[in-house]
Structures are given as C-alpha cells and as structure tokens.
N, C-alpha and C positions, 0 to 999 in steps of 0.2 A: 632787257631780256630777262626771262624768268628762270634763273638758275642754270643757264646753258653756257658751257665753255666754248671758247673759240677753236680749240684743237682737242681732238680725242685720238688715241692710238689703239690699234688692235695689233695682232701678231705681225701683220705684214703691211698694214695701211695706216696712213694718217688721214683722219676726217677733219677737214678744215672748213669752218663756217664761212659762207660766202663773203668775198671782199673784192672791191673793184680791181685790185692788183692782179687778179686771176684772168683778166680779160684776154691777154695775148694767148696764154695757154689754153683757155677755154675755146676761143675762136678756132685755134688750130685743132683742138680735139673734135669740134663739130665738123670741121672741113674734112678731116681724114675719115670720119665715120658717116659722112653725109648719105652715101648710098645704103649703108647698113641700117641706119636709123629710119630710113624712109618708109619702111614697112610697119613701123611702130609709132611714128610721130605724126602730128598734124603736118599739112603741107607748109613748107617754109619758103619765104621770099629770100632772094640772094642776100639782102641786107642782114638777115639773121646771122649769117656766117662771118660777119666782120667784127673786128675788135671793137669798133665804136658801138655797135648794137649790143654786144655782149657786156660791155662796161655799163651801159644803161640798165640792162637786165640785172646785173650784179648789184648795182646801186639800189634797185628795187628790192632785191633779196635782203639787202642790209636793212632797209626800212621795215620790211615785214618782220624781221627778227626783232628789231627795236620795239615794234608794236606788239610783239608776242602773237603774231598771226601766222607765222611760218618760218621754218628753219631749213635752209638748203646747205648740205655739206658736200664739198668736193673731195674726191678721193685721190690721194697721192701715194705712190709706193714709198715705204719708209727708206728703202735703199736708193731711191731716185727721187729726192724730195721736190724736184722741179717738174716732174712728169705727172700731169693730170690725166687720170685714166677713167674717171667716172664720177657719178654723183648719186646721192640719196637725199631725198627731200621729205620733210614733214610739212604739209601744206594744209590750207583751209582749217587752221586750228581754231576750235571753238571751246570756250571755257564754260562757266556756269554749270548747269546740270548735265551738260553733254561731255565735256572733257575729252574731246576726240580730235582726230586729224586724219588726213589721207597721207599715204606714203607712195612715192614714186621713185624709181631707180633705173639707172642705165650704166652700162660698162662698155669700154672700148672693145670693138668687135674682135680685135686680135688677142684678147685676154679671156675669152669665154672658157668655161669648163675647167677653171683652175681654183674655184672656191672663193674668189675675191668678192663676188657680189653677195654671197651668203654671209660672209664675214662682215661686210658693210651693213647689210640689212639687220643682222643681229645686233650690231653696235648701235644702229639708229633706234631700234626698238628699246634698247636699254636707256638711251638718252631720253626717249619719249616718256617712258614709265618712271625712271629713277630721277632724272634731273628736271623734267618738265611736269611731272605729276599727272600725266594723262591716263585715261581709263581704257581707251579703245583706239586702234589703228586700223584703217581700211585701205587695202591695196586693190585697185581695179585693173584686171588683166584680161587681155583678149584670150579666148580659149585656144587659139592657134599658137600663142606664145608660150610654148611648153617650157622653155628655159626659165622664163620669169615665174611661171607658176611653180616650178620645182624649187626655185629659190625661196619663195614664200612658204611653201610647205615645209621645207627643211628648217626654216626659222620659226615654225610653230603655228603659222596662220592656218585657219580652216575655211572651207568653202561655205559661204552663207547664202548665196543666191546668184541669179543671173540677171543682169540689166540688159535689156534688148535695145540695140542701136543706141548705145550709151554715149560714145564719143566718135567724132568724125576724124578718122585716121587716114592719112594719105588720100583724102577725098572721098572716103567711104564711111558710112555710119556703121560702126562695129559693135557687136555684143561684147560685154565685159563680165567677167566673173568677180563677184565681191569676195575677196579674201580678207579675213578679219583676225586680229590678235588682240586679246584683252589683257589688262594688267594682272588679273588674278591667275590667268594661265601662265604668264611670265613668271610670277613669283612662286607659284606652286611647282612649276616644272623645271625651274632653273635656279639652283642654289647660287648665292652670290659670294664669290671668294674675296680675298684681300680686304678691301675697305668696306665690306658689307656692314650695314645694308644700304650704303649710300652710292655705290657704283654698280653698274651692270656687269654681267658675267663676261661679256665680250669686249668691254671697254675699260681703258684706264684714262681718266681725264688728266689733262695737263693744265 
C-alpha cells in the first residue's frame, strides 16, 4: 500500500480499511438496507447478501489495496465500534500521468441527513490527496440522487459533465453526473490543522 493507514478517525467515525473480519457486519448491513439500496445499486443475486460472498469481496478489496489499485473504507461509529454503518471507496486508481481515482459512498438508510456521509467523504478526499498523493477524484452520481449530489457538493466537488446511460442501476441504464474534486482545490480551499501538511483537515490517522 502506498502510504495508506488501516484506520482513520473523524469527529464521529472510524474509517477502517477493508478486512475479511468485517464479513458478518457487512452482510448484515447489506441485508437491512437491501430495499433502500435497490434504487441506487446494480441488481444483486441473493448470494451477494451472505457472509460467504461478502468475505470473498472483502478479500478482493484487500488485494486491490495491496496492489495500490483501490482502497475501500468501512464506516463505524466511534461510540459503537462494532456497528458498521456505511462505506466510502477510492476505486479504479491510476498512477502515472493520471494520478486519479473514482469515489463511491453509501450510508445506512436509518442514518441519513445527520452529516455522517459528508464527514466520511471529506475524510476520504484527504486520504486520497494527502496520503495517496492523487490529483483528481471523480464521483459519478445519478441526477435523481439529490442526497449524494449534495454530499459531494458540500465536500467541494464540482459538476464537470453528464454521462448518458453510464451505468446499469436496478436494471435500467441511468445517466450520471461527473462530480470532480482536484488536489489544488483541496489544498487551496482547506487549511490543514494539527500535523499539517501531512494530514487532511477532516482526518487524524492512527
């Protein structure tokens, strides 16, 4: 892994890098949110919601991080360290002249509109720019997903364009808005406290 820690903390959250030990909590998370996520996710087979399948996917996440190709963080409440409530991922990471990745995120449907997702996205952006040395993050969001668009906007992402019929979501090819955040925006707009310049404003690494 390229300078990435296994655990980061924000004011209310612990962001933990993917590990197979999360399989039970993650399968439970997906089962209780199955109906809620169906409007925003690809269609899922029943096997996806099992502990066995989630362990396989987590092991794949571990390998991607080892290869510096993607980093998926799972969100836990600091006051309830066993409760998995969401995730934020930096995927499709490309080095060389590009130094870019995609960001995806989701939160337990019972915890919307409490600022948790914005907190996590800001933290993940700090990890991408400060610890991983990336230049650009792109988040692709359906126009009808106003909550996710608002999270990206609050974290400083800007609207760069529209991709028509970009992803097949719940059986339908959906348009997506390209939301982008660049490192120079992050550094210019967000002073870094405490251990500056090596840590992000929203994150304290452990």
